[in-house]
All heavy atoms as a GROMACS GRO file, in nm:
protein
  609
    1MET      N    1   0.695   1.692   0.081
    1MET     CA    2   0.643   1.586   0.160
    1MET      C    3   0.495   1.612   0.197
    1MET      O    4   0.408   1.533   0.192
    1MET     CB    5   0.718   1.558   0.288
    1MET     CG    6   0.664   1.442   0.365
    1MET     SD    7   0.704   1.294   0.277
    1MET     CE    8   0.698   1.176   0.409
    2GLU      N    9   0.462   1.744   0.236
    2GLU     CA   10   0.331   1.782   0.265
    2GLU      C   11   0.236   1.770   0.138
    2GLU      O   12   0.120   1.746   0.152
    2GLU     CB   13   0.327   1.920   0.318
    2GLU     CG   14   0.212   1.961   0.396
    2GLU     CD   15   0.220   2.095   0.472
    2GLU    OE1   16   0.322   2.102   0.543
    2GLU    OE2   17   0.141   2.181   0.450
    3ALA      N   18   0.285   1.807   0.024
    3ALA     CA   19   0.213   1.795  -0.104
    3ALA      C   20   0.170   1.654  -0.130
    3ALA      O   21   0.060   1.620  -0.164
    3ALA     CB   22   0.293   1.849  -0.210
    4ILE      N   23   0.263   1.551  -0.103
    4ILE     CA   24   0.229   1.409  -0.125
    4ILE      C   25   0.125   1.363  -0.021
    4ILE      O   26   0.032   1.301  -0.060
    4ILE     CB   27   0.360   1.334  -0.106
    4ILE    CG1   28   0.457   1.354  -0.214
    4ILE    CG2   29   0.325   1.182  -0.101
    4ILE    CD1   30   0.592   1.299  -0.205
    5GLN      N   31   0.133   1.417   0.104
    5GLN     CA   32   0.042   1.375   0.195
    5GLN      C   33  -0.101   1.433   0.165
    5GLN      O   34  -0.200   1.364   0.180
    5GLN     CB   35   0.083   1.432   0.346
    5GLN     CG   36   0.191   1.349   0.401
    5GLN     CD   37   0.242   1.408   0.527
    5GLN    OE1   38   0.208   1.518   0.566
    5GLN    NE2   39   0.301   1.328   0.608
    6SER      N   40  -0.103   1.549   0.118
    6SER     CA   41  -0.240   1.610   0.085
    6SER      C   42  -0.288   1.538  -0.033
    6SER      O   43  -0.416   1.514  -0.041
    6SER     CB   44  -0.227   1.760   0.057
    6SER     OG   45  -0.147   1.790  -0.054
    7TRP      N   46  -0.207   1.502  -0.138
    7TRP     CA   47  -0.260   1.432  -0.243
    7TRP      C   48  -0.320   1.295  -0.216
    7TRP      O   49  -0.418   1.249  -0.251
    7TRP     CB   50  -0.161   1.407  -0.356
    7TRP     CG   51  -0.206   1.361  -0.474
    7TRP    CD1   52  -0.266   1.412  -0.587
    7TRP    CD2   53  -0.202   1.202  -0.511
    7TRP    NE1   54  -0.303   1.320  -0.680
    7TRP    CE2   55  -0.273   1.192  -0.641
    7TRP    CE3   56  -0.162   1.092  -0.446
    7TRP    CZ2   57  -0.286   1.060  -0.698
    7TRP    CZ3   58  -0.178   0.973  -0.508
    7TRP    CH2   59  -0.239   0.955  -0.626
    8VAL      N   60  -0.246   1.221  -0.130
    8VAL     CA   61  -0.288   1.094  -0.077
    8VAL      C   62  -0.415   1.107   0.008
    8VAL      O   63  -0.505   1.020  -0.009
    8VAL     CB   64  -0.178   1.025   0.003
    8VAL    CG1   65  -0.224   0.895   0.070
    8VAL    CG2   66  -0.063   0.991  -0.086
    9ALA      N   67  -0.424   1.211   0.086
    9ALA     CA   68  -0.549   1.228   0.158
    9ALA      C   69  -0.670   1.252   0.073
    9ALA      O   70  -0.771   1.214   0.107
    9ALA     CB   71  -0.523   1.352   0.258
   10GLU      N   72  -0.649   1.320  -0.041
   10GLU     CA   73  -0.758   1.342  -0.133
   10GLU      C   74  -0.794   1.233  -0.227
   10GLU      O   75  -0.898   1.216  -0.282
   10GLU     CB   76  -0.724   1.466  -0.205
   10GLU     CG   77  -0.731   1.607  -0.129
   10GLU     CD   78  -0.676   1.720  -0.214
   10GLU    OE1   79  -0.663   1.702  -0.342
   10GLU    OE2   80  -0.655   1.821  -0.154
   11ASN      N   81  -0.695   1.147  -0.258
   11ASN     CA   82  -0.704   1.040  -0.354
   11ASN      C   83  -0.668   0.908  -0.292
   11ASN      O   84  -0.575   0.839  -0.338
   11ASN     CB   85  -0.614   1.076  -0.479
   11ASN     CG   86  -0.648   1.200  -0.538
   11ASN    OD1   87  -0.753   1.219  -0.588
   11ASN    ND2   88  -0.558   1.293  -0.544
   12LYS      N   89  -0.727   0.876  -0.186
   12LYS     CA   90  -0.695   0.746  -0.109
   12LYS      C   91  -0.705   0.622  -0.202
   12LYS      O   92  -0.612   0.541  -0.200
   12LYS     CB   93  -0.772   0.730   0.014
   12LYS     CG   94  -0.755   0.842   0.115
   12LYS     CD   95  -0.852   0.831   0.240
   12LYS     CE   96  -0.819   0.945   0.320
   12LYS     NZ   97  -0.933   0.998   0.385
   13LEU      N   98  -0.809   0.605  -0.267
   13LEU     CA   99  -0.830   0.488  -0.348
   13LEU      C  100  -0.739   0.482  -0.464
   13LEU      O  101  -0.688   0.368  -0.502
   13LEU     CB  102  -0.972   0.473  -0.400
   13LEU     CG  103  -1.080   0.452  -0.296
   13LEU    CD1  104  -1.218   0.456  -0.357
   13LEU    CD2  105  -1.053   0.321  -0.220
   14LYS      N  106  -0.698   0.591  -0.516
   14LYS     CA  107  -0.609   0.589  -0.634
   14LYS      C  108  -0.467   0.552  -0.582
   14LYS      O  109  -0.384   0.477  -0.640
   14LYS     CB  110  -0.594   0.728  -0.701
   14LYS     CG  111  -0.710   0.759  -0.785
   14LYS     CD  112  -0.702   0.899  -0.849
   14LYS     CE  113  -0.820   0.940  -0.931
   14LYS     NZ  114  -0.810   1.075  -0.984
   15ALA      N  115  -0.434   0.609  -0.461
   15ALA     CA  116  -0.300   0.574  -0.408
   15ALA      C  117  -0.293   0.426  -0.374
   15ALA      O  118  -0.196   0.364  -0.396
   15ALA     CB  119  -0.277   0.661  -0.271
   16ILE      N  120  -0.392   0.377  -0.310
   16ILE     CA  121  -0.396   0.224  -0.278
   16ILE      C  122  -0.385   0.145  -0.406
   16ILE      O  123  -0.315   0.041  -0.412
   16ILE     CB  124  -0.518   0.192  -0.195
   16ILE    CG1  125  -0.499   0.256  -0.052
   16ILE    CG2  126  -0.525   0.037  -0.173
   16ILE    CD1  127  -0.620   0.251   0.034
   17GLY      N  128  -0.468   0.183  -0.509
   17GLY     CA  129  -0.457   0.117  -0.626
   17GLY      C  130  -0.322   0.115  -0.701
   17GLY      O  131  -0.269   0.017  -0.754
   18ALA      N  132  -0.255   0.230  -0.692
   18ALA     CA  133  -0.129   0.243  -0.751
   18ALA      C  134  -0.028   0.152  -0.672
   18ALA      O  135   0.059   0.089  -0.742
   18ALA     CB  136  -0.083   0.392  -0.740
   19ILE      N  137  -0.032   0.151  -0.542
   19ILE     CA  138   0.052   0.055  -0.460
   19ILE      C  139   0.025  -0.088  -0.497
   19ILE      O  140   0.122  -0.162  -0.517
   19ILE     CB  141   0.041   0.082  -0.319
   19ILE    CG1  142   0.093   0.221  -0.283
   19ILE    CG2  143   0.096  -0.019  -0.230
   19ILE    CD1  144   0.062   0.271  -0.146
   20TRP      N  145  -0.104  -0.125  -0.512
   20TRP     CA  146  -0.127  -0.259  -0.558
   20TRP      C  147  -0.075  -0.296  -0.696
   20TRP      O  148  -0.015  -0.402  -0.701
   20TRP     CB  149  -0.280  -0.273  -0.549
   20TRP     CG  150  -0.333  -0.416  -0.568
   20TRP    CD1  151  -0.333  -0.514  -0.479
   20TRP    CD2  152  -0.383  -0.481  -0.686
   20TRP    NE1  153  -0.387  -0.627  -0.520
   20TRP    CE2  154  -0.413  -0.609  -0.658
   20TRP    CE3  155  -0.404  -0.429  -0.811
   20TRP    CZ2  156  -0.463  -0.696  -0.749
   20TRP    CZ3  157  -0.456  -0.526  -0.915
   20TRP    CH2  158  -0.484  -0.647  -0.879
   21VAL      N  159  -0.092  -0.211  -0.794
   21VAL     CA  160  -0.039  -0.232  -0.917
   21VAL      C  161   0.102  -0.236  -0.915
   21VAL      O  162   0.166  -0.331  -0.984
   21VAL     CB  163  -0.096  -0.127  -1.019
   21VAL    CG1  164  -0.017  -0.129  -1.151
   21VAL    CG2  165  -0.247  -0.146  -1.042
   22SER      N  166   0.176  -0.153  -0.846
   22SER     CA  167   0.321  -0.166  -0.843
   22SER      C  168   0.375  -0.291  -0.774
   22SER      O  169   0.472  -0.332  -0.816
   22SER     CB  170   0.371  -0.029  -0.772
   22SER     OG  171   0.337  -0.032  -0.647
   23GLY      N  172   0.287  -0.323  -0.674
   23GLY     CA  173   0.324  -0.459  -0.603
   23GLY      C  174   0.313  -0.578  -0.699
   23GLY      O  175   0.404  -0.662  -0.698
   24ILE      N  176   0.218  -0.579  -0.780
   24ILE     CA  177   0.200  -0.687  -0.884
   24ILE      C  178   0.311  -0.680  -0.982
   24ILE      O  179   0.369  -0.776  -1.012
   24ILE     CB  180   0.062  -0.679  -0.954
   24ILE    CG1  181  -0.047  -0.725  -0.861
   24ILE    CG2  182   0.063  -0.759  -1.078
   24ILE    CD1  183  -0.175  -0.748  -0.928
   25GLY      N  184   0.340  -0.564  -1.034
   25GLY     CA  185   0.446  -0.553  -1.131
   25GLY      C  186   0.582  -0.588  -1.070
   25GLY      O  187   0.666  -0.662  -1.140
   26ALA      N  188   0.612  -0.548  -0.955
   26ALA     CA  189   0.739  -0.580  -0.892
   26ALA      C  190   0.752  -0.732  -0.863
   26ALA      O  191   0.850  -0.792  -0.889
   26ALA     CB  192   0.767  -0.506  -0.749
   27SER      N  193   0.642  -0.785  -0.818
   27SER     CA  194   0.635  -0.931  -0.789
   27SER      C  195   0.660  -1.019  -0.918
   27SER      O  196   0.730  -1.120  -0.924
   27SER     CB  197   0.512  -0.970  -0.713
   27SER     OG  198   0.524  -1.109  -0.686
   28LEU      N  199   0.597  -0.977  -1.024
   28LEU     CA  200   0.605  -1.041  -1.149
   28LEU      C  201   0.737  -1.033  -1.202
   28LEU      O  202   0.803  -1.134  -1.256
   28LEU     CB  203   0.506  -0.983  -1.248
   28LEU     CG  204   0.362  -1.036  -1.234
   28LEU    CD1  205   0.265  -0.958  -1.342
   28LEU    CD2  206   0.351  -1.185  -1.262
   29ALA      N  207   0.805  -0.915  -1.196
   29ALA     CA  208   0.939  -0.896  -1.248
   29ALA      C  209   1.035  -0.979  -1.167
   29ALA      O  210   1.129  -1.039  -1.219
   29ALA     CB  211   0.980  -0.750  -1.239
   30TYR      N  212   1.015  -0.983  -1.038
   30TYR     CA  213   1.115  -1.067  -0.950
   30TYR      C  214   1.086  -1.212  -0.979
   30TYR      O  215   1.197  -1.270  -0.988
   30TYR     CB  216   1.086  -1.027  -0.798
   30TYR     CG  217   1.171  -1.098  -0.704
   30TYR    CD1  218   1.295  -1.066  -0.688
   30TYR    CD2  219   1.126  -1.225  -0.650
   30TYR    CE1  220   1.384  -1.140  -0.605
   30TYR    CE2  221   1.210  -1.299  -0.563
   30TYR     CZ  222   1.333  -1.250  -0.537
   30TYR     OH  223   1.421  -1.324  -0.456
   31SER      N  224   0.957  -1.254  -0.982
   31SER     CA  225   0.951  -1.399  -1.005
   31SER      C  226   0.999  -1.448  -1.144
   31SER      O  227   1.044  -1.554  -1.163
   31SER     CB  228   0.810  -1.444  -0.975
   31SER     OG  229   0.722  -1.385  -1.076
   32ARG      N  230   0.983  -1.366  -1.242
   32ARG     CA  231   1.026  -1.400  -1.369
   32ARG      C  232   1.181  -1.408  -1.386
   32ARG      O  233   1.226  -1.495  -1.447
   32ARG     CB  234   0.981  -1.286  -1.476
   32ARG     CG  235   1.016  -1.315  -1.614
   32ARG     CD  236   0.957  -1.218  -1.704
   32ARG     NE  237   1.006  -1.241  -1.845
   32ARG     CZ  238   0.926  -1.250  -1.947
   32ARG    NH1  239   0.794  -1.241  -1.929
   32ARG    NH2  240   0.976  -1.275  -2.059
   33ALA      N  241   1.254  -1.329  -1.312
   33ALA     CA  242   1.393  -1.332  -1.314
   33ALA      C  243   1.452  -1.447  -1.217
   33ALA      O  244   1.562  -1.490  -1.254
   33ALA     CB  245   1.447  -1.197  -1.265
   34ARG      N  246   1.375  -1.479  -1.121
   34ARG     CA  247   1.430  -1.578  -1.023
   34ARG      C  248   1.378  -1.724  -1.028
   34ARG      O  249   1.454  -1.815  -0.989
   34ARG     CB  250   1.403  -1.526  -0.884
   34ARG     CG  251   1.464  -1.393  -0.849
   34ARG     CD  252   1.613  -1.411  -0.829
   34ARG     NE  253   1.667  -1.276  -0.803
   34ARG     CZ  254   1.791  -1.260  -0.764
   34ARG    NH1  255   1.867  -1.349  -0.754
   34ARG    NH2  256   1.832  -1.135  -0.757
   35THR      N  257   1.251  -1.736  -1.064
   35THR     CA  258   1.197  -1.874  -1.063
   35THR      C  259   1.140  -1.927  -1.188
   35THR      O  260   1.077  -1.839  -1.266
   35THR     CB  261   1.078  -1.881  -0.939
   35THR    OG1  262   0.987  -1.787  -0.986
   35THR    CG2  263   1.141  -1.852  -0.811
   36PRO      N  264   1.153  -2.049  -1.218
   36PRO     CA  265   1.102  -2.098  -1.348
   36PRO      C  266   0.954  -2.148  -1.327
   36PRO      O  267   0.922  -2.271  -1.330
   36PRO     CB  268   1.191  -2.216  -1.380
   36PRO     CG  269   1.235  -2.257  -1.255
   36PRO     CD  270   1.239  -2.142  -1.163
   37LEU      N  271   0.853  -2.057  -1.304
   37LEU     CA  272   0.722  -2.097  -1.277
   37LEU      C  273   0.639  -2.071  -1.406
   37LEU      O  274   0.672  -1.996  -1.490
   37LEU     CB  275   0.661  -2.012  -1.159
   37LEU     CG  276   0.706  -2.032  -1.028
   37LEU    CD1  277   0.657  -1.932  -0.923
   37LEU    CD2  278   0.695  -2.173  -0.975
   38LYS      N  279   0.519  -2.144  -1.407
   38LYS     CA  280   0.422  -2.118  -1.516
   38LYS      C  281   0.372  -1.970  -1.496
   38LYS      O  282   0.368  -1.921  -1.387
   38LYS     CB  283   0.314  -2.210  -1.503
   38LYS     CG  284   0.338  -2.349  -1.537
   38LYS     CD  285   0.216  -2.435  -1.527
   38LYS     CE  286   0.242  -2.576  -1.538
   38LYS     NZ  287   0.118  -2.660  -1.532
   39PRO      N  288   0.329  -1.914  -1.616
   39PRO     CA  289   0.276  -1.772  -1.605
   39PRO      C  290   0.157  -1.755  -1.505
   39PRO      O  291   0.135  -1.661  -1.428
   39PRO     CB  292   0.240  -1.731  -1.740
   39PRO     CG  293   0.328  -1.821  -1.824
   39PRO     CD  294   0.352  -1.941  -1.741
   40SER      N  295   0.077  -1.858  -1.504
   40SER     CA  296  -0.048  -1.861  -1.416
   40SER      C  297  -0.007  -1.862  -1.271
   40SER      O  298  -0.064  -1.786  -1.187
   40SER     CB  299  -0.136  -1.973  -1.445
   40SER     OG  300  -0.069  -2.087  -1.421
   41LEU      N  301   0.095  -1.940  -1.238
   41LEU     CA  302   0.146  -1.943  -1.095
   41LEU      C  303   0.210  -1.803  -1.062
   41LEU      O  304   0.195  -1.762  -0.944
   41LEU     CB  305   0.239  -2.057  -1.074
   41LEU     CG  306   0.178  -2.197  -1.062
   41LEU    CD1  307   0.279  -2.302  -1.051
   41LEU    CD2  308   0.083  -2.198  -0.945
   42ARG      N  309   0.281  -1.750  -1.164
   42ARG     CA  310   0.347  -1.618  -1.128
   42ARG      C  311   0.241  -1.519  -1.096
   42ARG      O  312   0.262  -1.434  -1.010
   42ARG     CB  313   0.428  -1.574  -1.252
   42ARG     CG  314   0.562  -1.632  -1.252
   42ARG     CD  315   0.646  -1.554  -1.353
   42ARG     NE  316   0.732  -1.647  -1.410
   42ARG     CZ  317   0.753  -1.675  -1.533
   42ARG    NH1  318   0.693  -1.606  -1.633
   42ARG    NH2  319   0.838  -1.775  -1.570
   43LEU      N  320   0.131  -1.517  -1.165
   43LEU     CA  321   0.025  -1.422  -1.154
   43LEU      C  322  -0.039  -1.436  -1.020
   43LEU      O  323  -0.070  -1.344  -0.950
   43LEU     CB  324  -0.072  -1.433  -1.267
   43LEU     CG  325  -0.180  -1.325  -1.279
   43LEU    CD1  326  -0.117  -1.194  -1.284
   43LEU    CD2  327  -0.275  -1.350  -1.387
   44ILE      N  328  -0.064  -1.570  -0.980
   44ILE     CA  329  -0.129  -1.594  -0.848
   44ILE      C  330  -0.039  -1.548  -0.736
   44ILE      O  331  -0.083  -1.486  -0.642
   44ILE     CB  332  -0.148  -1.748  -0.833
   44ILE    CG1  333  -0.267  -1.791  -0.928
   44ILE    CG2  334  -0.186  -1.776  -0.696
   44ILE    CD1  335  -0.291  -1.939  -0.951
   45HIS      N  336   0.090  -1.579  -0.755
   45HIS     CA  337   0.187  -1.529  -0.641
   45HIS      C  338   0.196  -1.377  -0.641
   45HIS      O  339   0.201  -1.322  -0.529
   45HIS     CB  340   0.329  -1.589  -0.664
   45HIS     CG  341   0.337  -1.731  -0.632
   45HIS    ND1  342   0.403  -1.826  -0.706
   45HIS    CD2  343   0.270  -1.806  -0.532
   45HIS    CE1  344   0.392  -1.946  -0.652
   45HIS    NE2  345   0.307  -1.940  -0.545
   46ALA      N  346   0.188  -1.312  -0.757
   46ALA     CA  347   0.205  -1.170  -0.759
   46ALA      C  348   0.085  -1.103  -0.694
   46ALA      O  349   0.091  -1.001  -0.616
   46ALA     CB  350   0.213  -1.122  -0.906
   47ARG      N  351  -0.041  -1.159  -0.721
   47ARG     CA  352  -0.159  -1.117  -0.659
   47ARG      C  353  -0.156  -1.125  -0.511
   47ARG      O  354  -0.196  -1.036  -0.440
   47ARG     CB  355  -0.278  -1.184  -0.719
   47ARG     CG  356  -0.414  -1.135  -0.667
   47ARG     CD  357  -0.527  -1.218  -0.726
   47ARG     NE  358  -0.523  -1.354  -0.693
   47ARG     CZ  359  -0.579  -1.408  -0.576
   47ARG    NH1  360  -0.643  -1.333  -0.496
   47ARG    NH2  361  -0.562  -1.538  -0.553
   48MET      N  362  -0.099  -1.238  -0.466
   48MET     CA  363  -0.096  -1.263  -0.317
   48MET      C  364   0.004  -1.152  -0.251
   48MET      O  365  -0.025  -1.096  -0.149
   48MET     CB  366  -0.053  -1.398  -0.282
   48MET     CG  367  -0.163  -1.501  -0.308
   48MET     SD  368  -0.126  -1.671  -0.275
   48MET     CE  369   0.030  -1.690  -0.222
   49HIS      N  370   0.119  -1.141  -0.314
   49HIS     CA  371   0.219  -1.042  -0.266
   49HIS      C  372   0.158  -0.904  -0.262
   49HIS      O  373   0.178  -0.825  -0.172
   49HIS     CB  374   0.350  -1.041  -0.352
   49HIS     CG  375   0.421  -1.172  -0.338
   49HIS    ND1  376   0.484  -1.226  -0.443
   49HIS    CD2  377   0.431  -1.263  -0.236
   49HIS    CE1  378   0.544  -1.339  -0.404
   49HIS    NE2  379   0.504  -1.362  -0.279
   50ALA      N  380   0.083  -0.867  -0.370
   50ALA     CA  381   0.023  -0.732  -0.382
   50ALA      C  382  -0.086  -0.722  -0.272
   50ALA      O  383  -0.100  -0.617  -0.212
   50ALA     CB  384  -0.036  -0.705  -0.515
   51GLN      N  385  -0.158  -0.818  -0.253
   51GLN     CA  386  -0.262  -0.806  -0.149
   51GLN      C  387  -0.194  -0.791  -0.014
   51GLN      O  388  -0.250  -0.721   0.074
   51GLN     CB  389  -0.348  -0.935  -0.141
   51GLN     CG  390  -0.444  -0.933  -0.250
   51GLN     CD  391  -0.539  -1.064  -0.257
   51GLN    OE1  392  -0.485  -1.166  -0.209
   51GLN    NE2  393  -0.649  -1.055  -0.316
   52ALA      N  394  -0.087  -0.868   0.018
   52ALA     CA  395  -0.016  -0.848   0.141
   52ALA      C  396   0.040  -0.707   0.158
   52ALA      O  397   0.025  -0.642   0.266
   52ALA     CB  398   0.102  -0.950   0.155
   53LEU      N  399   0.094  -0.655   0.051
   53LEU     CA  400   0.148  -0.514   0.055
   53LEU      C  401   0.034  -0.422   0.076
   53LEU      O  402   0.047  -0.327   0.153
   53LEU     CB  403   0.210  -0.487  -0.080
   53LEU     CG  404   0.265  -0.345  -0.099
   53LEU    CD1  405   0.376  -0.319   0.008
   53LEU    CD2  406   0.319  -0.327  -0.238
   54THR      N  407  -0.083  -0.438   0.022
   54THR     CA  408  -0.194  -0.354   0.034
   54THR      C  409  -0.239  -0.359   0.180
   54THR      O  410  -0.278  -0.257   0.240
   54THR     CB  411  -0.315  -0.392  -0.054
   54THR    OG1  412  -0.268  -0.388  -0.188
   54THR    CG2  413  -0.436  -0.300  -0.046
   55LEU      N  414  -0.245  -0.476   0.246
   55LEU     CA  415  -0.283  -0.484   0.381
   55LEU      C  416  -0.185  -0.406   0.469
   55LEU      O  417  -0.233  -0.346   0.570
   55LEU     CB  418  -0.292  -0.626   0.422
   55LEU     CG  419  -0.417  -0.704   0.380
   55LEU    CD1  420  -0.407  -0.854   0.420
   55LEU    CD2  421  -0.547  -0.646   0.429
   56VAL      N  422  -0.057  -0.412   0.437
   56VAL     CA  423   0.040  -0.338   0.522
   56VAL      C  424   0.015  -0.192   0.506
   56VAL      O  425   0.018  -0.118   0.606
   56VAL     CB  426   0.188  -0.383   0.477
   56VAL    CG1  427   0.287  -0.292   0.534
   56VAL    CG2  428   0.206  -0.528   0.518
   57VAL      N  429  -0.008  -0.149   0.384
   57VAL     CA  430  -0.038  -0.004   0.365
   57VAL      C  431  -0.154   0.040   0.434
   57VAL      O  432  -0.159   0.148   0.489
   57VAL     CB  433  -0.034   0.022   0.209
   57VAL    CG1  434  -0.090   0.171   0.185
   57VAL    CG2  435   0.100   0.010   0.149
   58LEU      N  436  -0.261  -0.035   0.415
   58LEU     CA  437  -0.397  -0.007   0.492
   58LEU      C  438  -0.367   0.000   0.641
   58LEU      O  439  -0.431   0.085   0.718
   58LEU     CB  440  -0.504  -0.098   0.454
   58LEU     CG  441  -0.557  -0.082   0.309
   58LEU    CD1  442  -0.660  -0.201   0.290
   58LEU    CD2  443  -0.623   0.058   0.295
   59SER      N  444  -0.295  -0.086   0.696
   59SER     CA  445  -0.268  -0.097   0.844
   59SER      C  446  -0.182   0.029   0.878
   59SER      O  447  -0.216   0.086   0.980
   59SER     CB  448  -0.196  -0.222   0.879
   59SER     OG  449  -0.258  -0.337   0.854
   60GLY      N  450  -0.089   0.073   0.800
   60GLY     CA  451  -0.015   0.193   0.823
   60GLY      C  452  -0.101   0.320   0.819
   60GLY      O  453  -0.080   0.405   0.898
   61ALA      N  454  -0.199   0.315   0.718
   61ALA     CA  455  -0.279   0.434   0.711
   61ALA      C  456  -0.366   0.442   0.825
   61ALA      O  457  -0.400   0.554   0.879
   61ALA     CB  458  -0.364   0.417   0.577
   62ALA      N  459  -0.419   0.328   0.880
   62ALA     CA  460  -0.517   0.326   0.993
   62ALA      C  461  -0.436   0.381   1.127
   62ALA      O  462  -0.488   0.456   1.199
   62ALA     CB  463  -0.563   0.193   1.015
   63ALA      N  464  -0.312   0.334   1.132
   63ALA     CA  465  -0.225   0.386   1.248
   63ALA      C  466  -0.198   0.530   1.232
   63ALA      O  467  -0.209   0.598   1.335
   63ALA     CB  468  -0.097   0.306   1.246
   64TYR      N  469  -0.175   0.576   1.119
   64TYR     CA  470  -0.144   0.718   1.102
   64TYR      C  471  -0.274   0.804   1.129
   64TYR      O  472  -0.265   0.906   1.193
   64TYR     CB  473  -0.097   0.746   0.950
   64TYR     CG  474  -0.079   0.894   0.929
   64TYR    CD1  475   0.041   0.955   0.968
   64TYR    CD2  476  -0.171   0.961   0.851
   64TYR    CE1  477   0.053   1.093   0.942
   64TYR    CE2  478  -0.153   1.100   0.825
   64TYR     CZ  479  -0.038   1.159   0.863
   64TYR     OH  480  -0.027   1.293   0.837
   65HIS      N  481  -0.384   0.752   1.085
   65HIS     CA  482  -0.512   0.816   1.113
   65HIS      C  483  -0.542   0.823   1.253
   65HIS      O  484  -0.585   0.935   1.300
   65HIS     CB  485  -0.623   0.744   1.037
   65HIS     CG  486  -0.762   0.811   1.041
   65HIS    ND1  487  -0.795   0.925   0.984
   65HIS    CD2  488  -0.871   0.781   1.119
   65HIS    CE1  489  -0.914   0.964   1.017
   65HIS    NE2  490  -0.963   0.877   1.100
   66TYR      N  491  -0.524   0.719   1.324
   66TYR     CA  492  -0.540   0.720   1.465
   66TYR      C  493  -0.447   0.813   1.540
   66TYR      O  494  -0.482   0.900   1.620
   66TYR     CB  495  -0.511   0.575   1.534
   66TYR     CG  496  -0.520   0.576   1.677
   66TYR    CD1  497  -0.631   0.574   1.744
   66TYR    CD2  498  -0.400   0.559   1.751
   66TYR    CE1  499  -0.648   0.565   1.883
   66TYR    CE2  500  -0.392   0.559   1.889
   66TYR     CZ  501  -0.518   0.565   1.960
   66TYR     OH  502  -0.517   0.573   2.090
   67TYR      N  503  -0.319   0.811   1.500
   67TYR     CA  504  -0.222   0.910   1.560
   67TYR      C  505  -0.258   1.049   1.535
   67TYR      O  506  -0.256   1.133   1.625
   67TYR     CB  507  -0.088   0.875   1.506
   67TYR     CG  508   0.025   0.963   1.544
   67TYR    CD1  509   0.074   0.962   1.683
   67TYR    CD2  510   0.077   1.070   1.466
   67TYR    CE1  511   0.171   1.057   1.715
   67TYR    CE2  512   0.164   1.151   1.505
   67TYR     CZ  513   0.211   1.148   1.639
   67TYR     OH  514   0.303   1.238   1.680
   68GLU      N  515  -0.304   1.080   1.411
   68GLU     CA  516  -0.341   1.211   1.371
   68GLU      C  517  -0.465   1.257   1.452
   68GLU      O  518  -0.464   1.373   1.504
   68GLU     CB  519  -0.376   1.219   1.224
   68GLU     CG  520  -0.389   1.365   1.172
   68GLU     CD  521  -0.405   1.345   1.013
   68GLU    OE1  522  -0.510   1.291   0.975
   68GLU    OE2  523  -0.323   1.392   0.943
   69ASN      N  524  -0.558   1.178   1.475
   69ASN     CA  525  -0.676   1.212   1.548
   69ASN      C  526  -0.642   1.231   1.696
   69ASN      O  527  -0.696   1.304   1.778
   69ASN     CB  528  -0.795   1.115   1.538
   69ASN     CG  529  -0.858   1.130   1.396
   69ASN    OD1  530  -0.845   1.238   1.326
   69ASN    ND2  531  -0.926   1.032   1.355
   70HIS      N  532  -0.548   1.136   1.747
   70HIS     CA  533  -0.506   1.141   1.887
   70HIS      C  534  -0.447   1.270   1.918
   70HIS      O  535  -0.457   1.329   2.027
   70HIS     CB  536  -0.428   1.020   1.922
   70HIS     CG  537  -0.399   1.005   2.065
   70HIS    ND1  538  -0.482   0.973   2.158
   70HIS    CD2  539  -0.273   1.016   2.123
   70HIS    CE1  540  -0.417   0.960   2.271
   70HIS    NE2  541  -0.292   0.989   2.260
   71GLU      N  542  -0.353   1.311   1.829
   71GLU     CA  543  -0.275   1.437   1.850
   71GLU      C  544  -0.369   1.558   1.852
   71GLU      O  545  -0.352   1.650   1.919
   71GLU     CB  546  -0.164   1.447   1.742
   71GLU     CG  547  -0.054   1.355   1.763
   71GLU     CD  548   0.028   1.392   1.893
   71GLU    OE1  549   0.040   1.504   1.919
   71GLU    OE2  550   0.051   1.294   1.967
   72ALA      N  551  -0.471   1.553   1.757
   72ALA     CA  552  -0.566   1.674   1.742
   72ALA      C  553  -0.647   1.670   1.878
   72ALA      O  554  -0.673   1.781   1.927
   72ALA     CB  555  -0.657   1.646   1.620
   73ASP      N  556  -0.681   1.557   1.940
   73ASP     CA  557  -0.762   1.568   2.062
   73ASP      C  558  -0.678   1.612   2.176
   73ASP      O  559  -0.719   1.687   2.255
   73ASP     CB  560  -0.806   1.420   2.095
   73ASP     CG  561  -0.920   1.384   2.011
   73ASP    OD1  562  -0.972   1.464   1.941
   73ASP    OD2  563  -0.945   1.256   1.991
   74ARG      N  564  -0.545   1.578   2.176
   74ARG     CA  565  -0.446   1.624   2.281
   74ARG      C  566  -0.441   1.772   2.273
   74ARG      O  567  -0.430   1.848   2.376
   74ARG     CB  568  -0.312   1.557   2.268
   74ARG     CG  569  -0.318   1.421   2.331
   74ARG     CD  570  -0.183   1.343   2.294
   74ARG     NE  571  -0.090   1.382   2.394
   74ARG     CZ  572   0.038   1.351   2.384
   74ARG    NH1  573   0.081   1.285   2.270
   74ARG    NH2  574   0.129   1.372   2.478
   75GLN      N  575  -0.430   1.832   2.149
   75GLN     CA  576  -0.423   1.976   2.128
   75GLN      C  577  -0.542   2.047   2.173
   75GLN      O  578  -0.540   2.158   2.228
   75GLN     CB  579  -0.375   2.010   1.995
   75GLN     CG  580  -0.244   1.966   1.950
   75GLN     CD  581  -0.197   2.004   1.801
   75GLN    OE1  582  -0.288   2.044   1.728
   75GLN    NE2  583  -0.080   1.973   1.775
   76LYS      N  584  -0.661   1.988   2.160
   76LYS     CA  585  -0.786   2.053   2.191
   76LYS      C  586  -0.793   2.065   2.354
   76LYS      O  587  -0.846   2.151   2.399
   76LYS     CB  588  -0.906   1.971   2.148
   76LYS     CG  589  -0.927   1.988   2.005
   76LYS     CD  590  -1.042   1.908   1.959
   76LYS     CE  591  -1.068   1.918   1.812
   76LYS     NZ  592  -1.178   1.834   1.765
   77GLU      N  593  -0.735   1.959   2.419
   77GLU     CA  594  -0.736   1.954   2.567
   77GLU      C  595  -0.645   2.062   2.625
   77GLU      O  596  -0.678   2.123   2.730
   77GLU     CB  597  -0.692   1.816   2.623
   77GLU     CG  598  -0.802   1.709   2.592
   77GLU     CD  599  -0.746   1.569   2.639
   77GLU    OE1  600  -0.639   1.560   2.687
   77GLU    OE2  601  -0.820   1.477   2.619
   78ASN      N  602  -0.541   2.096   2.558
   78ASN     CA  603  -0.450   2.198   2.608
   78ASN      C  604  -0.485   2.330   2.576
   78ASN      O  605  -0.529   2.414   2.547
   78ASN     CB  606  -0.304   2.170   2.554
   78ASN     CG  607  -0.242   2.041   2.613
   78ASN    OD1  608  -0.286   1.995   2.712
   78ASN    ND2  609  -0.154   1.978   2.539
   0.00000   0.00000   0.00000
């Protein structure tokens, strides 16, 4: 787990890009199997789902960064 965290810390943009691409792929696969939409609409929906997933990941990263800095400040005080 620590190796993954250090890789993500060093390659933030690659990690976010990989999550975005996997979100598009998953959304396209799901919509292709479930709904009879035109390919252009599938792509638009997939992009929106991937953007929402990216926002969730960025929010989580911001919360983690805040928590990490907050804990470091608490340890400096003690």
